[in-house]
C-alpha positions as CSV (number, residue, x, y, z in Angstrom):
1,M,106.0,77.1,98.2
2,L,109.2,78.3,99.2
3,S,109.8,80.2,102.1
4,P,110.7,84.1,101.8
5,V,114.4,84.8,102.4
6,V,115.4,86.4,105.7
7,R,118.7,88.6,105.8
8,P,120.1,91.5,107.6
9,A,119.1,94.7,106.8
10,T,121.6,97.5,106.0
11,L,122.0,101.1,105.4
12,K,121.2,100.4,101.8
13,D,117.5,99.3,102.9
14,L,116.8,102.3,104.4
15,P,114.6,103.7,101.5
16,W,112.6,100.6,101.6
17,M,112.5,100.0,105.4
18,V,110.7,103.6,105.9
19,A,108.3,102.3,102.9
20,V,107.6,99.6,105.3
21,L,106.2,101.4,107.9
22,D,104.5,104.2,105.5
23,Q,100.8,102.9,106.4
24,P,98.3,104.0,108.5
25,Y,98.4,101.8,111.3
26,F,102.2,103.1,112.4
27,R,100.7,106.9,111.1
28,A,98.5,106.7,114.3
29,Y,101.3,106.2,116.5
30,G,102.1,109.6,115.3
31,L,105.0,108.1,113.4
32,T,106.3,110.7,110.6
33,L,108.6,109.2,107.7
34,E,111.3,111.3,109.2
35,G,110.7,109.8,112.4
36,A,110.5,106.1,110.2
37,R,113.7,106.9,109.2
38,R,115.6,108.3,112.6
39,L,113.8,105.5,114.4
40,L,115.1,102.8,111.6
41,E,118.7,104.6,111.8
42,R,118.5,103.5,115.4
43,A,117.5,100.3,115.5
44,L,120.1,99.4,112.3
45,R,123.0,101.2,115.0
46,E,121.3,99.7,118.5
47,G,119.8,95.9,117.5
48,E,119.1,93.4,115.3
49,V,117.4,94.3,112.4
50,Y,116.2,91.6,110.2
51,G,114.2,92.5,106.1
52,A,112.5,89.0,104.0
53,G,111.4,89.8,100.4
54,E,113.4,91.5,97.3
55,P,113.0,94.7,98.0
56,L,112.5,94.1,101.6
57,K,109.1,94.2,102.0
58,A,108.7,93.3,105.6
59,L,111.3,94.0,108.6
60,A,111.9,93.1,112.3
61,W,113.6,95.3,115.1
62,Y,115.2,92.5,117.4
63,C,117.1,93.0,120.7
64,P,118.2,90.2,122.3
65,K,119.0,91.1,125.5
66,G,115.4,93.7,125.6
67,G,112.3,92.3,127.8
68,F,113.7,90.9,131.3
69,G,116.8,90.4,129.2
70,Q,115.2,88.2,127.2
71,G,114.7,88.3,123.2
72,Y,112.4,91.1,122.8
73,L,110.3,92.0,119.2
74,R,110.4,95.7,119.4
75,L,109.3,96.2,115.7
76,L,107.4,93.7,113.3
77,A,106.1,95.0,109.9
78,V,105.1,94.0,106.8
79,A,104.1,96.8,103.6
80,E,100.8,96.9,102.9
81,G,100.0,94.6,100.3
82,A,102.2,92.3,100.9
83,Q,100.6,91.1,104.0
84,G,99.1,87.0,104.0
85,Q,102.6,86.3,101.9
86,G,104.2,84.5,104.7
87,L,106.9,87.3,105.1
88,G,106.3,87.7,108.6
89,T,105.8,84.1,109.1
90,A,109.6,83.5,108.0
91,L,110.7,86.1,110.1
92,M,109.4,84.6,113.3
93,G,111.1,81.7,111.8
94,F,114.2,83.2,111.9
95,L,113.9,84.9,115.6
96,L,112.1,82.4,117.9
97,P,115.5,80.2,117.3
98,R,117.5,83.3,118.7
99,G,115.6,83.6,121.7
100,L,112.7,85.3,120.8
101,R,110.6,85.2,124.3
102,F,108.8,89.0,124.2
103,V,106.7,91.2,121.9
104,L,104.2,94.2,122.8
105,A,101.1,94.3,120.5
106,E,98.5,96.9,120.6
107,K,95.4,95.3,122.3
108,E,93.2,96.4,119.7
109,N,95.3,94.9,116.9
110,T,93.4,91.3,117.4
111,K,95.4,90.0,113.5
112,A,99.0,90.5,115.5
113,L,97.4,89.0,118.8
114,A,96.4,85.8,116.8
115,F,99.0,85.7,114.4
116,Y,101.4,85.5,117.6
117,G,99.7,83.6,119.3
118,R,100.1,80.9,116.4
119,F,103.5,80.9,117.7
120,G,103.0,80.0,121.2
121,F,103.2,83.8,122.6
122,Q,100.6,83.8,125.8
123,V,99.5,87.2,127.1
124,A,101.4,88.1,130.0
125,G,100.0,91.5,131.2
126,E,98.8,94.7,129.8
127,L,100.5,98.2,129.3
128,P,98.2,100.8,129.4
129,G,98.9,104.4,128.1
130,F,102.7,103.0,127.3
131,V,103.2,104.0,124.1
132,R,100.1,106.5,123.4
133,P,97.8,107.5,125.8
134,E,95.0,106.4,124.2
135,R,95.8,102.7,123.5
136,T,97.0,99.4,125.4
137,E,99.7,97.2,125.0
138,V,99.9,93.9,125.5
139,I,102.9,91.5,126.7
140,L,102.8,88.8,125.3
141,W,105.4,85.8,126.1
142,R,106.8,82.7,124.7
143,P,107.2,80.4,127.3
């Protein structure tokens, strides 16, 4: 099976990217559709945003000088119904050689923690209440 194509996202992809974030997990963080649109517009201005799938069914917001001045994955999202098709893996395979070293994942999201663990990420600490008061984020680092 061919690996999904990863490419830079553009403003033309914005409707697809908003749709990727329209799922219960992100709504639990208080993200509305309008909030998702504003967040992604900012991501396109400030960082490197990549997508996988045609139309886009997965996206990654990468900050080359993010956590501790090193590569930080600000957001990785795969649309409901497209998970398990290698889209997240393709994005990680694209970003790791570009210096990705840090990512945050919600402590209760065991699937995300296992996913990042497969790429060599290790728990470096926790941030209780960092994003939402009732949630704890786990700092993952790839040595």
